[in-house]
matplotlib code that plots the C-alpha trace (Angstrom):
import matplotlib.pyplot as plt

x = [32.2, 34.6, 32.4, 32.9, 33.3, 30.4, 29.5, 26.2, 23.8, 20.7, 19.2, 19.0, 15.6, 14.7, 11.6, 10.7, 7.4, 7.3, 6.9, 7.0, 6.8, 9.8, 11.3, 14.1, 15.6, 19.2, 21.2, 24.1, 26.7, 28.4, 30.6, 29.7, 33.0, 34.0, 36.8, 38.3, 38.1, 39.9, 42.6, 43.2, 42.9, 43.5, 41.1, 43.1, 40.1, 39.2, 42.0, 42.6, 44.6, 45.7, 44.5, 41.9, 38.7, 36.8, 38.6, 38.5, 40.6, 40.9, 41.5, 38.0, 36.6, 37.0, 39.4, 41.2, 44.2, 45.6, 43.7, 39.9, 39.2, 41.8, 40.1, 36.4, 38.0, 39.4, 36.3, 34.4, 36.7, 36.4, 32.8, 32.5, 31.3, 33.6, 31.3, 31.8, 34.3, 32.6, 33.0, 32.8, 31.0, 31.4, 28.5, 30.3, 30.6, 33.8, 36.4, 35.9, 38.4, 40.2, 37.5, 35.1, 32.7, 30.4, 27.3, 26.9, 28.5, 27.5, 29.4, 27.9, 29.6, 28.8, 29.0, 30.7, 27.3, 26.4, 24.3, 24.9, 26.5, 26.8, 26.0, 27.8, 26.2, 29.1, 27.9, 29.7, 28.5, 29.8, 31.4, 34.1, 32.7, 31.6, 30.0, 28.8, 25.4, 26.6, 23.7, 24.2, 22.0, 20.1, 17.0, 19.7, 18.9, 18.2, 14.6, 14.3, 14.0, 16.3, 16.4, 19.1, 18.8, 19.8, 23.2, 25.0, 24.2, 23.7, 21.5, 20.9, 17.3, 16.9, 17.5, 19.9, 16.6, 14.3, 15.2, 16.5, 14.8, 16.9, 15.8, 18.6, 17.7, 20.2, 18.8, 21.2, 20.0, 20.9, 24.6, 25.3, 28.7, 27.1, 23.9, 22.1, 20.3, 20.5, 18.5, 18.8, 15.9, 16.6, 13.5, 13.8, 11.1, 11.2, 8.8, 6.1, 6.4, 7.7, 9.8, 12.0, 12.2, 15.5, 16.4, 19.4, 19.9, 20.2, 21.4, 24.5, 27.2, 30.7, 33.5, 35.3, 37.2, 34.4, 31.5, 34.0, 34.3, 30.6, 29.7, 32.3, 30.8, 27.2, 28.1, 32.0, 30.9, 28.8, 31.0, 31.3, 27.8, 26.9, 28.1, 26.5, 23.1, 23.5, 23.7, 21.3, 18.5, 19.5, 19.0, 15.5, 14.7, 16.0, 13.7, 10.8, 11.5, 12.1, 13.5, 17.3, 19.0, 22.6, 25.1, 25.9, 29.2, 29.6, 29.2, 32.4, 32.5, 32.6, 29.9, 26.5, 24.5]
y = [81.4, 79.1, 77.1, 73.2, 71.3, 68.9, 65.6, 65.3, 62.1, 62.8, 62.2, 63.5, 63.6, 64.5, 64.5, 65.3, 66.2, 66.2, 64.5, 61.7, 61.7, 60.2, 60.4, 59.0, 59.2, 58.0, 58.2, 60.3, 62.2, 65.5, 68.2, 71.4, 73.1, 76.5, 77.5, 80.5, 78.8, 75.6, 78.2, 79.7, 76.7, 73.0, 70.3, 67.2, 64.8, 65.5, 64.2, 66.9, 66.9, 63.1, 60.3, 58.3, 56.4, 59.7, 63.1, 66.7, 67.9, 71.4, 70.5, 68.9, 72.4, 75.8, 76.0, 72.7, 74.5, 73.7, 76.4, 76.7, 79.1, 81.7, 80.7, 81.7, 84.9, 85.9, 85.2, 87.3, 90.3, 89.8, 90.1, 93.1, 91.0, 93.2, 92.5, 88.8, 89.3, 86.4, 82.8, 80.9, 77.5, 75.0, 72.3, 69.6, 65.5, 64.3, 62.3, 58.9, 55.7, 58.2, 59.4, 62.4, 63.6, 66.6, 67.4, 70.8, 72.3, 75.4, 78.1, 80.2, 83.6, 85.5, 89.1, 89.7, 89.8, 86.5, 87.4, 86.0, 88.1, 85.5, 82.0, 80.3, 77.1, 75.4, 72.8, 70.1, 68.0, 64.3, 65.9, 67.4, 71.0, 73.4, 76.5, 78.9, 80.7, 83.6, 84.9, 88.0, 91.2, 92.6, 90.1, 87.1, 85.0, 81.8, 80.5, 83.0, 82.2, 83.0, 82.8, 82.6, 81.9, 78.6, 78.7, 75.5, 72.0, 69.3, 66.9, 65.5, 65.4, 69.3, 72.2, 75.1, 77.1, 78.4, 79.4, 78.1, 78.8, 78.2, 78.0, 77.2, 76.5, 75.9, 74.8, 76.3, 76.3, 79.0, 78.4, 75.8, 75.6, 74.5, 73.9, 70.7, 70.2, 71.6, 71.6, 72.9, 72.7, 73.6, 74.0, 74.2, 76.0, 76.3, 78.2, 75.6, 75.8, 73.5, 70.7, 69.4, 69.3, 68.6, 68.5, 67.6, 67.6, 65.8, 65.7, 67.3, 66.4, 67.5, 66.1, 63.8, 60.9, 58.5, 60.3, 59.8, 56.0, 55.8, 57.4, 55.2, 52.1, 52.9, 54.2, 53.3, 53.8, 56.3, 58.9, 56.0, 55.6, 58.7, 58.6, 55.0, 56.4, 59.1, 56.9, 54.4, 57.1, 58.6, 55.1, 54.8, 58.4, 57.2, 54.0, 55.9, 58.2, 61.2, 63.5, 63.8, 67.3, 67.7, 69.4, 73.1, 74.7, 75.8, 79.5, 81.4, 83.2, 80.6, 82.7, 83.9, 86.1]
z = [15.1, 12.7, 10.2, 9.7, 6.8, 6.2, 4.3, 3.1, 2.3, 0.2, -3.3, -6.8, -7.8, -11.9, -13.7, -17.4, -18.1, -21.9, -24.5, -21.9, -18.0, -16.9, -13.4, -11.3, -7.7, -6.9, -3.3, -3.4, -1.3, -1.2, 0.3, 1.6, 2.2, 3.9, 1.4, 3.2, 6.8, 5.0, 3.8, 7.1, 9.2, 7.0, 8.0, 8.4, 8.4, 4.8, 2.2, -0.1, -3.4, -2.9, -3.4, -0.8, -1.2, -0.8, -0.9, -2.5, -5.3, -6.3, -9.9, -10.2, -9.6, -11.6, -14.1, -13.0, -11.3, -7.8, -5.9, -6.6, -4.3, -5.8, -9.1, -7.7, -6.2, -9.3, -11.2, -8.8, -9.1, -13.0, -13.0, -10.7, -7.3, -5.0, -1.7, -1.1, 1.9, 3.8, 3.7, 0.2, 0.3, -2.1, -2.5, -4.9, -5.2, -3.7, -5.8, -4.8, -5.5, -7.6, -10.0, -10.1, -12.2, -11.1, -13.3, -11.4, -8.1, -6.2, -5.2, -2.3, -1.5, 1.0, 2.4, 5.5, 7.5, 6.2, 3.2, -0.3, -2.7, -5.3, -6.3, -9.2, -10.7, -12.3, -14.8, -16.6, -19.3, -20.6, -23.3, -21.3, -21.3, -18.3, -18.1, -15.3, -14.3, -12.2, -9.9, -8.2, -7.3, -4.6, -4.9, -4.2, -1.2, 0.0, -0.4, -3.3, -6.7, -9.0, -12.9, -15.7, -19.6, -20.6, -22.4, -22.3, -23.7, -21.2, -22.7, -26.1, -25.4, -24.7, -26.9, -25.5, -25.1, -22.3, -18.7, -15.6, -12.1, -9.3, -5.3, -2.7, 0.8, 3.7, 7.3, 9.7, 13.2, 15.5, 17.2, 14.5, 13.0, 9.7, 8.1, 9.0, 5.7, 2.2, -0.8, -4.4, -6.8, -10.7, -12.9, -16.7, -18.6, -22.6, -24.9, -24.3, -20.5, -17.8, -19.2, -16.3, -12.5, -10.5, -7.1, -5.0, -1.3, 2.0, 5.8, 6.6, 9.3, 10.6, 7.9, 10.4, 9.6, 10.9, 8.6, 5.4, 6.1, 7.0, 3.8, 1.5, 2.9, 1.7, -1.8, -2.5, -6.4, -6.2, -8.6, -11.1, -11.0, -11.7, -15.5, -15.7, -14.6, -17.0, -20.1, -18.9, -18.4, -22.1, -23.2, -21.9, -23.1, -26.9, -26.6, -25.6, -28.8, -27.3, -29.9, -30.3, -30.9, -32.2, -29.9, -30.5, -30.0, -26.5, -25.4, -25.9, -22.3, -19.5, -17.3, -18.3, -15.8]

ax = plt.figure().add_subplot(projection="3d")
ax.plot(x, y, z, "-o")
ax.set_aspect("equal")
plt.show()
């Protein structure tokens, strides 16, 4: 069956455990796109690489080039992942009112039998830098915890230290052309134990023109609000005297495994 591009509505949740307990939850929307299906059969309902109130732009992902699918395929080959011959789904924020900022996107790279060959968590910080955590190996699967050493500066209130623990979930009913719900959990532990808890997810529906209009009416300023909320939360941590760490140089390789 041919998979269907989706738009999701849900929330982003974040909790810091130390040295103060600080948590927030914000509503948000996201896309889940089967890129190989869209290469073979473009999806006219979703504006692509052109201005629209809500749209998808290849240049917002990967290396900023005109074809993000070609980029991820090249990265997989360079990293020795040669069995991702199935669908590649991209979970990302859309561009809204011409603006996009995506703290993290997820590339789900499947084998021909539908199992996961690799997942790339593509992280961006507010300093214009990016880094990818490539998860790959025989133990990779949905609902199975994966880990990666933290290698990239995201927040001035966290050292580049410790490990991330990832868990990915797609609720995909039998016979459906798309998942009906997705959830990603990312936990950060440092040398002293659990530090941050984060999740992002929501319910999915086919990416029709009507669905796009409905989401835009509910949250037209979402991508602009992401950056405003990041700085607002940073101000609250600063006022609560959470220690501040100087930004180190970004790691030389784009990908860590």
